[in-house]
C-alpha positions in Angstrom: 25.3 10.4 7.8 25.1 7.3 7.8 23.3 5.0 4.9 20.6 3.8 6.9 20.3 7.7 8.2 20.3 9.0 4.5 18.0 5.9 3.1 16.0 7.0 5.9 16.3 10.5 5.4 15.6 10.6 1.6 11.8 8.3 2.0 10.6 10.8 4.7 11.8 13.4 1.4 9.7 11.3 -1.1 7.2 10.7 1.1 6.5 14.4 2.1 7.4 15.5 -1.8 4.2 13.0 -3.1 2.1 14.5 -0.2 2.1 17.4 -1.3 2.9 17.9 -5.0 1.1 14.4 -5.9 2.3 11.2 -7.0 3.1 12.1 -10.4 4.7 15.2 -10.0 6.7 13.4 -6.7 10.2 14.1 -9.5 14.0 13.1 -7.6 14.7 16.6 -8.5 11.8 17.8 -5.4 12.6 14.6 -3.7 16.1 15.4 -2.9 15.9 19.1 -2.7 13.4 18.5 0.0 16.0 16.2 1.7 18.3 18.8 1.2 20.5 16.4 -1.3 23.2 18.3 -3.4 22.1 16.0 -6.4 19.6 13.3 -7.5 22.7 11.4 -7.8 22.8 10.7 -4.1 18.9 9.6 -4.2 20.6 6.8 -7.8 23.5 5.8 -4.9 20.8 5.0 -2.4 18.0 3.3 -4.5 18.7 1.1 -7.3 15.1 2.7 -8.9 12.4 5.1 -8.3 10.3 1.9 -7.8 12.2 0.9 -5.1 12.2 4.2 -3.4 8.3 4.5 -3.4 8.1 0.4 -2.7 10.2 1.9 0.5 8.5 4.7 1.1 5.0 2.8 1.2 6.7 0.1 3.4 7.7 2.1 6.1 4.2 4.1 6.2 2.5 0.8 6.4 5.4 -0.3 9.0 4.5 3.0 11.3 1.0 2.3 10.5 1.4 -1.4 12.3 3.3 -0.7 15.0 1.4 1.9 16.5 -2.2 -0.1 16.5 -0.3 -3.0 17.3 0.8 -1.1 20.2 -2.7 0.0 21.1 -4.4 -3.3 20.5 -1.9 -5.5 22.5 -3.0 -3.6 25.5 -6.7 -4.4 25.7 -7.6 -7.1 27.0 -10.9 -8.8 25.8 -11.5 -8.9 22.5 -14.2 -6.4 22.6 -11.7 -4.1 23.7 -9.5 -5.1 20.9 -11.4 -4.4 18.5 -12.0 -1.1 20.1 -8.9 -0.1 20.3 -7.9 -1.6 16.7 -10.7 1.2 15.3 -9.7 3.9 17.3 -5.8 3.6 17.0 -6.3 3.4 13.1 -8.6 6.4 13.2 -6.0 8.1 15.4 -3.0 7.3 13.7 -4.5 8.4 10.2 -5.9 11.9 12.1 -2.0 12.1 13.4 -0.4 11.3 9.6 -2.6 13.0 7.0 0.7 13.8 4.7 1.5 10.1 5.3 -2.0 9.0 4.4 -2.3 11.5 1.2 1.6 10.1 0.1 -0.3 6.6 0.7 -3.7 7.1 -1.4 -1.2 8.7 -4.0 0.6 6.0 -3.7 -2.1 3.3 -3.8 -3.8 5.3 -6.5 -0.6 5.5 -8.9 1.9 3.4 -8.6 2.7 0.7 -11.2 6.3 -1.0 -10.3 7.6 -2.2 -13.5 7.4 -6.4 -12.9 6.1 -6.4 -9.9 2.0 -6.0 -8.1 0.8 -2.4 -8.3 -0.3 -1.1 -4.9 -4.3 -1.6 -5.7 -3.5 -5.2 -5.6 -3.1 -5.1 -2.1 -6.9 -4.2 -2.1 -7.7 -7.3 -3.1 -5.3 -9.0 -1.0 -7.7 -11.2 1.9 -4.5 -11.2 4.3 -5.1 -7.9 5.4 -8.3 -9.0 7.4 -6.4 -11.7 8.9 -5.7 -8.9 12.1 -9.4 -8.1 12.3 -10.7 -11.9 12.0 -8.5 -12.7 14.8 -10.1 -10.6 17.1 -13.6 -11.2 15.9 -12.9 -15.3 16.0 -11.0 -14.6 19.5 -14.8 -12.8 20.0 -16.7 -15.3 19.5 -14.7 -18.2 21.2 -15.1 -16.1 24.6 -18.8 -15.5 23.4 -18.1 -11.6 23.8 -18.9 -11.7 20.2 -22.1 -13.3 18.0 -22.2 -15.8 15.2 -21.4 -14.2 12.3 -19.4 -14.5 9.3 -15.5 -13.8 10.4 -14.7 -12.4 6.8 -17.3 -10.9 6.1 -17.4 -8.1 9.2 -13.9 -7.5 9.1 -14.1 -6.8 5.5 -16.8 -4.2 6.5 -14.4 -3.4 9.5 -11.7 -2.7 7.1 -13.1 -0.8 4.5 -14.8 1.8 6.9 -11.5 2.6 7.6 -9.7 2.2 4.6 -12.5 4.9 3.5 -10.7 7.5 6.1 -8.3 9.2 3.9 -10.4 9.4 1.0 -13.5 10.7 3.5 -10.5 13.7 4.6 -9.5 14.3 1.4 -12.6 15.5 0.7 -13.8 17.4 3.9 -10.1 18.4 5.7 -12.2 19.3 8.9 -14.3 16.3 9.6 -14.4 15.5 12.9 -12.6 12.5 13.3 -13.6 11.8 17.3 -16.9 11.4 15.9 -15.7 9.6 13.5 -13.9 7.0 15.8 -16.8 7.1 18.1 -19.4 6.0 15.2 -17.4 3.2 13.9 -16.6 1.7 17.4 -20.2 1.9 18.6 -21.4 0.7 15.2 -19.0 -2.7 15.3 -19.8 -3.0 18.9 -23.2 -3.3 18.2 -23.2 -5.4 15.7 -20.9 -8.0 17.1 -22.5 -8.0 20.0 -24.4 -11.3 21.1 
């Protein structure tokens, strides 16, 4: 197995272990066992620290999520369709990747890398709103959307979506199709001129 493939295998095992056992219980031994490794030293060989492994795990989740959403939003031909695609694709990804979202939530709530910022710091990073704000600005420029504060609207949209993994922890059988329909409809009405 190549080094790249082994690293990906370890990251996948870390994500699955965190999703199943929780962040604090995701030891190297549990991760190694899930990955089918003979020793935890193989993890240490590929990652300098647990912080590096966890950073790679959350980066992998967010990268996969971004690729999934970008593919759908890019196919939209109007700002309204792009906003609808953004909302629905995020809900679709979360629905189809519950283990990854559970791991991301665990990491978000518990990861404190040595000398770095916490995952929770990302929640206050307003640059994460940029993709939604761009859609909203394009809609206003084209006349498809009303005049409103794009930062406020982007924050409302993003935070409504960010809360979905927490809802699924409390209500695992939530109807996500209805959730997507309600959010898409609500923000279509809110942005309409």
